[in-house]
C-alpha positions in Angstrom: 25.8 -3.4 -49.9 22.4 -4.4 -52.5 21.3 -2.9 -55.2 18.6 -0.7 -53.9 19.9 0.1 -51.1 22.4 1.2 -52.4 20.8 3.5 -54.9 18.4 4.9 -51.9 21.3 6.1 -49.7 22.6 7.8 -53.4 19.2 9.4 -54.1 18.6 11.0 -50.3 22.5 11.8 -49.7 22.6 14.1 -53.7 22.6 17.4 -53.6 22.5 18.6 -57.3 19.9 20.1 -58.2 17.7 18.6 -55.7 17.8 21.6 -53.1 14.0 21.8 -52.3 13.8 17.4 -52.0 17.1 18.1 -49.2 15.4 20.4 -47.3 12.1 18.0 -47.3 14.1 15.3 -46.5 15.3 17.1 -43.3 12.1 18.4 -42.3 11.0 14.8 -42.2 13.5 13.8 -40.0 12.8 16.2 -37.8 9.7 15.5 -38.2 10.1 11.9 -37.1 12.5 13.0 -34.4 10.2 15.7 -32.6 7.3 12.8 -33.0 9.1 10.1 -31.2 10.9 12.1 -28.4 7.8 14.0 -27.2 6.3 10.5 -27.3 8.5 8.8 -25.4 8.7 11.7 -22.3 5.3 11.7 -22.3 5.0 8.3 -22.0 7.7 8.0 -19.0 6.2 11.1 -17.4 2.7 9.3 -17.2 4.9 6.1 -16.3 6.6 8.2 -13.2 3.6 9.0 -12.0 2.5 5.8 -11.9 5.4 4.4 -10.1 6.6 7.0 -7.9 3.0 6.7 -6.2 2.6 2.8 -6.5 6.0 3.2 -4.3 5.2 6.0 -2.2 1.7 4.4 -0.9 3.7 1.1 -0.8 6.3 2.6 1.8 3.3 3.9 3.9 0.6 1.3 3.6 -0.1 -2.1 3.3 -0.7 -4.6 0.4 -3.4 -5.7 2.2 -6.2 -5.1 5.3 -8.1 -7.6 7.0 -11.0 -5.6 9.0 -13.8 -6.5 11.0 -17.0 -5.9 9.4 -18.7 -2.1 9.7 -15.4 -1.4 11.6 -15.5 -3.3 14.3 -12.3 -4.0 16.5 -10.7 -7.4 15.7 -10.6 -9.7 18.8 -7.5 -12.2 19.8 -5.4 -10.9 16.9 -2.4 -12.7 17.5 -4.8 -16.1 17.2 -5.9 -14.4 13.8 -2.6 -13.8 13.0 -1.3 -17.3 13.6 -4.3 -18.2 10.4 -3.5 -15.7 8.1 0.5 -16.8 8.1 -0.1 -20.1 6.5 -2.0 -18.6 3.7 0.3 -18.5 0.6 2.1 -15.3 -0.6 1.8 -13.6 2.8 5.0 -12.5 3.9 4.0 -10.1 7.0 1.2 -9.4 9.4 0.9 -6.2 11.6 -1.7 -5.2 14.4 -2.3 -1.4 14.2 -4.9 0.7 15.3 -6.3 3.7 13.7 -8.1 7.0 15.6 -8.9 10.6 15.0 -6.8 13.2 16.6 -6.6 17.0 17.8 -2.7 17.0 18.3 -1.3 20.4 19.9 1.8 21.9 20.8 2.3 24.8 22.3 -0.9 27.5 20.8 -0.6 25.5 17.1 -3.6 22.4 17.2 -3.6 20.5 13.8 -6.0 17.8 13.5 -4.0 13.8 12.4 -4.8 10.2 11.9 -3.2 8.4 15.1 -1.9 5.5 14.4 -0.8 2.4 16.4 1.7 -0.4 15.3 3.9 -3.0 17.2 7.1 -2.1 18.3 7.8 -5.6 18.3 7.3 -6.5 14.3 10.8 -5.2 12.7 9.0 -5.5 9.4 7.3 -2.5 10.0 10.3 -1.1 10.7 11.6 -1.6 7.4 9.3 0.7 5.6 9.4 3.4 8.1 13.5 3.6 8.5 13.4 4.4 4.6 11.4 7.5 5.0 13.3 8.7 8.4 13.9 12.7 8.2 14.8 13.2 11.5 15.3 11.3 14.7 16.0 6.9 14.8 13.5 4.1 16.2 15.7 2.9 18.8 13.7 2.5 22.1 10.2 3.4 20.1 7.8 1.7 22.4 9.8 0.8 25.3 9.9 4.2 26.8 8.0 4.7 30.0 5.0 7.8 30.2 5.4 10.0 28.2 5.9 7.4 25.3 6.9 7.9 21.7 5.3 9.6 18.7 7.1 9.4 15.2 5.2 12.3 13.1 4.8 13.5 9.1 7.5 16.2 8.2 4.3 18.8 7.1 2.8 18.0 10.4 5.6 18.2 12.3 6.4 21.6 11.2 2.6 22.7 11.0 2.9 22.0 15.4 6.4 23.5 15.3 8.2 20.9 16.5 11.3 18.5 15.8 12.6 15.7 17.5 12.4 15.9 21.7 10.0 17.8 21.6 6.6 16.9 23.2 3.1 17.1 21.9 -0.3 16.6 23.6 -2.7 14.6 21.3 -6.8 14.7 22.1 -9.3 12.2 21.1 -13.1 12.3 21.5 -13.4 9.1 23.3 -13.2 10.6 26.2 -14.1 9.8 29.5 -17.4 10.4 31.7 -17.3 13.4 34.3 -19.8 15.2 36.8 -20.2 17.7 33.7 -20.2 15.4 31.0 -18.1 13.2 28.6 -14.4 15.0 28.2 -11.9 14.6 25.5 -9.2 12.0 26.8 -5.3 13.2 26.2 -1.6 12.2 27.3 1.7 14.0 26.4 4.0 12.1 23.9 7.2 13.4 22.7 9.1 13.1 19.4 11.1 10.6 18.7 11.3 10.4 14.5 9.8 12.5 11.9 9.3 10.7 8.6 9.1 11.8 4.7 6.9 9.5 2.4 7.3 12.0 -0.3 2.9 11.6 -0.2 1.3 15.3 1.0 -1.7 13.4 2.4 0.1 10.8 4.6 3.3 13.4 5.8 0.6 16.1 6.4 -2.6 13.8 8.5 -0.4 10.8 10.1 1.3 10.5 13.8 2.9 7.2 14.7 3.0 5.6 18.7 3.5 1.8 19.9 0.5 -0.3 19.7 0.3 -0.5 23.5 -0.3 3.2 24.1 -2.8 3.1 21.7 -4.9 0.9 22.1 -5.1 2.1 26.0 -5.5 5.6 24.1 -8.3 4.5 22.1 -10.4 2.6 24.7 -9.1 -0.3 23.5 -8.4 -4.2 25.1 -4.8 -5.5 24.7 -6.2 -8.2 22.1 -8.3 -6.2 20.2 -6.8 -3.7 17.1 -8.1 -2.2 14.3 -7.1 -4.1 11.1 -4.4 -6.6 10.4 -1.6 -5.5 7.8 -0.1 -7.5 5.7 2.7 -7.5 3.5 2.9 -9.8 0.7 5.4 -11.2 -1.9 3.8 -9.9 -5.1 2.2 -6.6 -5.0 0.4 -7.4 -7.6 -1.6 -10.8 -6.2 -3.1 -9.0 -3.8 -6.5 -9.2 -5.3 -5.7 -12.9 -5.4 -4.3 -13.1 -1.6 -7.5 -10.8 -0.2 -10.1 -13.7 -1.8 -7.9 -16.2 0.3 -8.8 -14.5 3.2 -12.2 -14.1 2.6 -12.9 -17.4 2.1 -10.7 -18.5 5.2 -11.7 -16.2 7.8 -15.6 -15.9 7.1 -18.7 -13.6 6.9 -17.6 -11.4 10.2 -14.3 -10.2 7.7 -13.7 -7.8 4.8 -10.5 -6.8 3.7 -9.4 -4.1 1.1 -6.0 -3.8 -0.8 -3.8 -1.3 -2.2 -5.2 -1.6 -5.5 -9.0 -1.2 -4.0 -8.1 2.1 -2.2 -5.8 4.2 -4.9 -7.9 2.4 -7.9 -9.4 5.8 -9.0 -6.0 7.1 -8.8 -4.2 4.8 -11.6 -6.8 4.2 -13.4 -6.8 7.9 -14.4 -3.2 7.6 -14.1 -4.0 4.4 -17.7 -6.4 6.7 -19.1 -3.7 9.7 -19.1 -1.1 7.2 -21.0 -3.3 6.3 -23.2 -4.6 9.4 -24.4 -1.0 11.0 -24.5 -0.4 8.0 -26.9 -3.1 8.5 -29.2 -2.8 12.7 -29.1 1.0 12.4 -29.8 1.0 9.3 -32.4 -0.9 11.5 -34.1 2.0 13.9 -34.7 4.0 11.0 -35.6 1.5 10.6 -38.0 1.7 14.0 -39.4 5.3 13.6 -39.7 5.0 11.1 -41.5 3.3 12.5 -44.8 6.4 15.0 -44.3 7.7 11.6 -46.1 5.0 11.0 -48.4 6.2 14.6 -49.7 9.2 13.8 -49.7 9.5 11.0 -52.0 6.5 12.2 -54.8 9.0 15.2 -55.4 11.7 12.6 -55.5 9.8 10.3 -58.0 10.0 13.7 -59.7 12.8 14.2 -59.7 14.7 10.8 -60.4 11.5 9.8 -63.6 14.7 9.8 -65.7 17.0 7.6 -63.5 13.8 5.9 -63.2 13.1 4.9 -66.6 17.0 4.1 -66.9 17.5 1.6 -64.4 13.6 0.1 -65.8 15.2 0.1 -69.8 18.4 -1.6 -67.9 16.4 -4.7 -66.5 15.3 -3.1 -62.6 11.7 -4.8 -62.4 8.5 -3.2 -60.7 9.8 -4.8 -57.3 13.2 -3.1 -57.5 11.4 0.2 -58.0 9.0 -0.1 -55.4 11.8 -1.4 -53.3 13.8 1.7 -53.8 11.4 4.3 -52.2 10.4 2.3 -49.3 14.1 1.8 -48.1 14.3 6.1 -48.6 10.9 5.9 -46.5 12.3 3.5 -44.0 15.8 5.5 -44.0 14.1 8.5 -43.0 12.1 6.6 -40.6 15.0 4.9 -38.5 17.1 7.9 -39.1 14.5 10.1 -37.0 13.6 6.9 -35.0 16.9 6.5 -33.3 17.7 10.5 -32.9 14.1 10.7 -31.6 14.6 7.8 -29.0 18.2 8.9 -28.2 16.9 12.7 -27.5 13.9 11.6 -25.8 16.0 8.8 -23.2 18.7 11.4 -22.1 16.1 13.6 -21.7 13.8 12.0 -19.4 17.4 10.9 -17.1 17.5 14.7 -17.3 14.0 16.0 -16.2 14.3 13.1 -13.6 17.3 13.3 -12.4 17.6 16.8 -11.4 13.5 17.8 -10.8 13.6 19.9 -13.1 10.0 20.8 -12.6 8.7 21.1 -9.0 5.3 20.7 -8.1 3.0 21.8 -4.6 2.6 19.1 -3.1 -0.5 20.2 -1.4 -1.9 19.9 -4.9 -0.5 17.2 -5.9 0.5 15.2 -3.0 4.4 15.0 -5.4 6.9 17.5 -4.8 8.5 17.4 -8.4 7.3 16.0 -11.6 8.7 12.4 -12.0 9.9 10.3 -15.1 10.6 6.4 -15.5 11.5 5.5 -19.2 9.7 1.7 -19.9 11.9 0.1 -22.2 8.8 -2.2 -23.3 7.3 1.6 -23.9 10.5 2.6 -25.8 10.5 -0.5 -27.9 6.7 0.5 -28.7 7.1 3.8 -29.9 10.0 3.4 -32.2 8.4 0.6 -33.8 5.4 2.5 -34.0 7.3 5.4 -35.9 9.4 2.5 -38.5 5.9 1.4 -38.8 4.0 4.5 -39.6 7.1 5.4 -41.7 6.9 2.4 -43.7 3.2 3.2 -44.4 3.7 6.3 -46.2 6.1 4.6 -49.0 3.9 2.4 -49.6 2.0 5.2 -52.1 5.0 6.8 -53.8 6.7 3.3 -54.4 3.6 2.1 -56.1 3.7 5.6 -58.3 7.4 5.0 -59.0 6.9 2.1 -59.9 4.0 2.3 -62.4 6.2 5.0 -64.5 6.1 4.3 -68.2 10.1 4.5 -69.0 9.0 5.6 -72.9 7.4 8.4 -71.6 9.8 8.9 -69.0 13.0 9.4 -71.2 10.4 11.4 -74.2 10.5 14.1 -71.9 13.9 15.3 -71.0 
């Protein structure tokens, strides 16, 4: 142990005649600890929201969508899929249809988005299986009329149905009759219920086989509303979309999960930055306690400093002693804050302590996720602020005149 570090530790551990200094030292450590722990929890909350929304959204939607210009149907989609599958980064392509419908069960009616999916493409079911709350996907699309339907949890609850019950669907693309255009209707049997965790999807989506959807929505067997792509790297979605535009020409448009959810994720990133700045100010205030502690220490240790200088202690030695004192306070506070923050994040996320209203926030609880890079950044910033807080008191101690200090003792 070198001399400066030894003296710094002795000064921090000393109790005799230093009750005020010791108390302020403890307050300084607590201040740094509170700031670091609060910042870790806040950043984990913001990261948790972003991660949770991203995972839930991608579980029920595609990474990239290919659509016809103006919302027109894609004709001969199998040929289009054949061209797309050669694009670098594309893992799978699935045809789908969309249509607005009204679902009815008994005396209850609920609007819904009717989505047709291809039962022959297992990549579609791989994602659905992760979110099934009731039922199964066996023989989905293979049963004779009435065809199967998969409902979101909240939609099924609103209709008052469960697996095995029947619902009747209506679409506005009706058939002509002597009294005008009548809505088209069809009965479906509830095959399964999914729970994505996002109220927007669970309360509004209903999935039916692609062939039944094409017939119900008056589409040809070779037509699809869109082609949904899943890619290897979800953050490469804009690049893949650009390749698709170049490949398919002006008759098609693309959308990505990033574009469709840009306002949400932009707001979350801005919120995370605001949290970092706001709570970072708490750490800055806590660093002022370190300035106070070291200033009082310099006043208390005038005689000791003078003796060290009289014995050959140089200005850099005195400066390092008080810098090390501040750094020790900062490191102890940072480590304690890290431990408290990490444990708190684990507890709050594991036991879902804070519940939310899904209809308002789309998810049922406050998610917390600690990003290791956030932990490292917070720790470095806390120690850096603590170091900067030592500069003035350390320089003041180094400028002390040993003759004057000893004269008044």
